[in-house]
Backbone as numpy.savetxt, mean C-alpha at the origin, in Angstrom:
# Nx Ny Nz CAx CAy CAz Cx Cy Cz
48.62 14.89 25.77 48.46 13.62 25.13 47.34 12.80 25.75
47.01 12.97 26.96 45.98 12.20 27.62 44.58 12.58 27.12
44.43 13.74 26.52 43.10 14.16 26.07 42.60 13.33 24.89
43.47 12.75 24.16 43.08 12.01 22.97 42.40 10.69 23.27
42.78 10.02 24.33 42.23 8.69 24.61 40.75 8.71 24.97
40.30 9.54 25.87 38.86 9.52 26.18 38.01 9.94 24.99
38.49 10.85 24.19 37.72 11.30 23.04 37.59 10.19 22.01
38.60 9.36 21.87 38.51 8.28 20.90 37.46 7.26 21.34
37.42 6.95 22.63 36.41 6.01 23.14 35.02 6.59 23.00
34.87 7.85 23.30 33.57 8.51 23.17 33.18 8.63 21.71
34.17 8.79 20.84 33.88 8.88 19.41 33.29 7.59 18.87
33.78 6.46 19.35 33.24 5.17 18.92 31.81 4.99 19.38
31.54 5.35 20.64 30.18 5.26 21.17 29.28 6.28 20.46
29.83 7.46 20.25 29.06 8.49 19.55 28.70 8.06 18.13
29.61 7.35 17.49 29.35 6.88 16.14 28.24 5.83 16.15
28.24 4.97 17.15 27.18 3.96 17.27 25.83 4.64 17.50
25.79 5.61 18.43 24.55 6.33 18.69 24.11 7.14 17.47
25.04 7.66 16.73 24.71 8.38 15.50 24.08 7.45 14.47
24.62 6.24 14.36 24.07 5.25 13.44 22.66 4.84 13.86
22.48 4.61 15.17 21.15 4.26 15.69 20.17 5.40 15.45
20.60 6.63 15.64 19.75 7.79 15.41 19.36 7.88 13.94
20.31 7.65 13.05 20.06 7.68 11.61 19.04 6.61 11.21
19.18 5.40 11.74 18.23 4.32 11.46 16.85 4.67 12.01
16.80 5.27 13.20 15.52 5.67 13.80 14.81 6.71 12.93
15.55 7.63 12.35 14.95 8.62 11.47 14.37 7.95 10.22
15.10 7.02 9.64 14.61 6.30 8.46 13.34 5.53 8.79
13.33 4.82 9.91 12.15 4.06 10.32 10.97 5.01 10.56
11.25 6.15 11.19 10.19 7.13 11.43 9.58 7.66 10.14
10.41 7.93 9.15 9.90 8.42 7.86 9.06 7.35 7.18
9.51 6.11 7.21 8.75 5.02 6.60 7.40 4.86 7.30
7.40 4.87 8.63 6.15 4.75 9.37 5.21 5.92 9.10
5.75 7.10 8.95 4.93 8.28 8.62 4.28 8.12 7.25
5.04 7.64 6.28 4.49 7.44 4.94 3.40 6.37 4.96
3.63 5.27 5.67 2.63 4.21 5.77 1.36 4.75 6.44
1.51 5.52 7.49 0.36 6.09 8.19 -0.42 7.04 7.28
0.29 7.87 6.54 -0.38 8.80 5.64 -1.13 8.07 4.52
-0.52 7.03 3.98 -1.17 6.27 2.91 -2.43 5.60 3.44
-2.36 5.01 4.60 -3.54 4.35 5.17 -4.61 5.37 5.52
-4.21 6.52 6.00 -5.17 7.55 6.41 -5.91 8.13 5.22
-5.22 8.31 4.11 -5.85 8.90 2.94 -6.57 7.87 2.08
-6.43 6.60 2.39 -7.14 5.56 1.66 -6.53 5.25 0.31
-5.27 5.46 0.14 -4.61 5.19 -1.14 -4.06 3.77 -1.22
-4.57 2.88 -0.37 -4.03 1.53 -0.35 -4.54 0.68 -1.49
-5.67 1.06 -2.11 -6.21 0.27 -3.21 -5.79 0.90 -4.53
-4.74 0.34 -5.12 -4.21 0.89 -6.35 -4.81 0.24 -7.59
-5.66 -0.78 -7.41 -6.21 -1.50 -8.55 -7.58 -0.92 -8.90
-7.57 0.13 -9.69 -8.81 0.78 -10.10 -9.58 -0.13 -11.05
-8.87 -0.87 -11.90 -9.56 -1.73 -12.85 -10.37 -2.80 -12.15
-9.89 -3.32 -11.02 -10.64 -4.32 -10.27 -11.94 -3.74 -9.74
-11.89 -2.50 -9.26 -13.11 -1.85 -8.78 -14.10 -1.69 -9.92
-13.63 -1.25 -11.08 -14.52 -1.06 -12.21 -15.06 -2.40 -12.68
-14.24 -3.43 -12.66 -14.68 -4.75 -13.07 -15.75 -5.30 -12.16
-15.57 -5.15 -10.85 -16.58 -5.65 -9.93 -17.86 -4.84 -10.03
-17.76 -3.54 -10.29 -18.95 -2.72 -10.48 -19.67 -3.13 -11.75
-18.93 -3.46 -12.78 -19.54 -3.92 -14.03 -20.29 -5.22 -13.82
-19.71 -6.12 -13.05 -20.40 -7.38 -12.75 -21.65 -7.14 -11.92
-21.59 -6.18 -11.00 -22.77 -5.86 -10.20 -23.91 -5.34 -11.09
-23.56 -4.48 -12.02 -24.57 -3.96 -12.95 -25.14 -5.09 -13.79
-24.26 -5.98 -14.25 -24.71 -7.12 -15.06 -25.67 -8.00 -14.26
-25.34 -8.26 -13.01 -26.22 -9.08 -12.16 -27.57 -8.40 -11.94
-27.55 -7.07 -11.77 -28.80 -6.34 -11.59 -29.67 -6.42 -12.85
-29.05 -6.27 -14.00 -29.80 -6.35 -15.26 -30.37 -7.75 -15.46
-29.62 -8.77 -15.10 -30.11 -10.15 -15.22 -31.26 -10.38 -14.24
-31.12 -9.85 -13.03 -32.17 -10.02 -12.03 -33.46 -9.30 -12.44
-33.36 -8.18 -13.14 -34.55 -7.46 -13.59 -35.18 -8.11 -14.83
-34.48 -9.07 -15.40 -35.01 -9.76 -16.57 -34.67 -9.09 -17.88
-33.74 -8.17 -17.88 -33.34 -7.49 -19.11 -32.47 -8.36 -20.00
-31.85 -9.38 -19.43 -30.94 -10.25 -20.18 -31.38 -11.70 -20.03
-31.14 -12.46 -21.08 -31.34 -13.90 -20.97 -30.12 -14.52 -20.30
-30.27 -15.79 -19.94 -29.14 -16.47 -19.28 -27.93 -16.54 -20.21
-28.16 -16.78 -21.49 -27.06 -16.86 -22.46 -26.36 -15.52 -22.59
-27.13 -14.44 -22.67 -26.54 -13.11 -22.76 -25.73 -12.81 -21.50
-26.31 -13.16 -20.36 -25.62 -12.93 -19.08 -24.29 -13.67 -19.03
-24.30 -14.94 -19.41 -23.07 -15.74 -19.37 -22.02 -15.21 -20.34
-22.45 -14.81 -21.54 -21.50 -14.29 -22.54 -20.86 -12.98 -22.06
-21.68 -12.08 -21.56 -21.15 -10.79 -21.09 -20.25 -11.00 -19.88
-20.65 -11.88 -18.98 -19.84 -12.16 -17.79 -18.47 -12.72 -18.20
-18.47 -13.63 -19.17 -17.21 -14.22 -19.64 -16.30 -13.14 -20.23
-16.88 -12.18 -20.97 -16.09 -11.10 -21.55 -15.55 -10.16 -20.48
-16.35 -9.89 -19.47 -15.89 -8.99 -18.41 -14.77 -9.61 -17.57
-14.87 -10.88 -17.31 -13.87 -11.55 -16.48 -12.55 -11.71 -17.21
-12.59 -11.97 -18.52 -11.34 -12.18 -19.26 -10.63 -10.92 -19.59
């Protein structure tokens, strides 16, 4: 009968350590995913913003070269931004 008491106390501590271990595994997996995403450069999910800013850059270049009038530039810029 005496064997049951120490095992019950150890079982409670073991359960706490098991819970801590389980939480540590979850945190480790999350940190691994964050590290992989940052390493591969997948943090910028807004492709349309990149295309929009590139479109504005092209528009500015065309205006700077004199291919567009100020009115044309303003109209196209307004369409690209909206």
